[in-house]
C-alpha positions, 0 to 999 in steps of 0.5 A: 500499499505504501508502495502504491502511494509512493508511485501515485505522489512521483506520477500524479498526472498519469494517475489522474489520466487513467483514472479518467480514461477509466471514467470515461469507459464506464460510461459507454454504451455497448462496452463489450461491443466497444472493446472487441472493436477498437481496442486494437487502437490501443496498440497504434496508440502506443506506436504513433506516441513513441515514433513521435515522443522519441523523434519530435514528429507528430505522431501523425506520421503514424495515424495519417497512413493507417487511417487512410488504408482504412478508408476514413474520410480526410477530414476525419483522419486529420481530425482524430490524429490531432485528438489522439496527438493531444493525448500522447504528445501531452504525455511526452511533453510532461515526461521531456520537460520533467527530465529536463528540469531533473537533469538539464536545466543548467546543461549548457546544450539545453540553454536555448529550450525555453527561448526556442519554445517562446520563438516557435510556439506563438508562431506555430499556433498562429500558422494553424489558426491562419489555416483552419479560420482564416477561410471561415472569416473570408472566402479570400482566405479559401487556399489556406484550408488546403486540398482535404481531398488530396491529403495522402498525396500532400502526406507523401510529398511532405514525408519524402521531403522530410526524409531527405532532410533527416537523412542530410542533416545524420552527419551533423549528429556526429557534432560533440560540441553543440550551440546553446545560443540562438544567433539573430538568424535564428531568431528571425528563422525559427518563427518562420519555420514554426509558421510554416510548420504549423499551416503544414500541420493545420493540413496534414496534422504533421509538420511544425515538430518535424521541421523544427527539430531538423532546423535546430539540428542543421543549425548545431543544437543538441539532438536531444534537446531538439527532440524535446523541443519539438515534442513539447511544440507539437503539444502546444500545437495539437491542442490549438489545432484540435478545437477547431475539429471539436467545434467546427469540422466535428470529425473526430472519431472519438471511439477510436481516440478513446484507446488510441488516445489511452495507447499514445499516453503510454508511448509517449512516457515510453518514448524519453527511454527509447531516445536515451537508450538509442545512438542519435544516429540510429534513431534518425536512420529508423525514422528517416527510413520510416517517414521516406516509406510512409511517404512513397505510399502516398504517391499516386504510382504505389 
């Protein structure tokens, strides 16, 4: 009993989330049928969140192609992906933030984390909201809404370009000395990268975390710090994005989210261990290969 109390006191948010999940499940009608139909998405949530929180990429890298293969509508794919990521990216962001506070606050390589978030989070949210609400405000901004019917093609092209950028950045992982402060160029460029990434995220449910992480690695920052920043940035971004789909598109498939979301929380907690257990080079090679394969699957020729 004492050990359980100690465990709860050390991880209160995890037990709170699990308790809330149990309450939500208990309220569902036809619970046996719901579990038999959708419980498999729990494993998908674990896998997607581990990828997302171990690499800085959004979980949409896993969810979008999988949901497309299941024949989900494009709007439902993006909306449901956002809702699942709200669970997994938040768990990952809290885990990374606690790791930073406990071990890295004084580390030179991590000095840019807070300022990096200040530069990217507002810009990402502006990009997301402009793409989502701009067409609602005025028809002149309809082009910002993107072509949801071309979601799979857009995801494929973006994934291939991202994978090539990750492959190109791998030689930079051999650095032993990392940048710790943002230059004037970074202060100007990071919000632009985050704004563009936010708009892409609104269309594909992936984008901003990947682009910012690759930018930071190319600019010589610590890979682990770049991943942590990208995860926290992605968590803030998906929470900003999911509001539109809850109140406007109404496209979230909540039964899928109920189970995949729990899996995403588990994956978000485990992801930090994956990053610290493997070398950055192997992690990036594996991730880039996965993204490249998923991108190829989105092209019309495949």
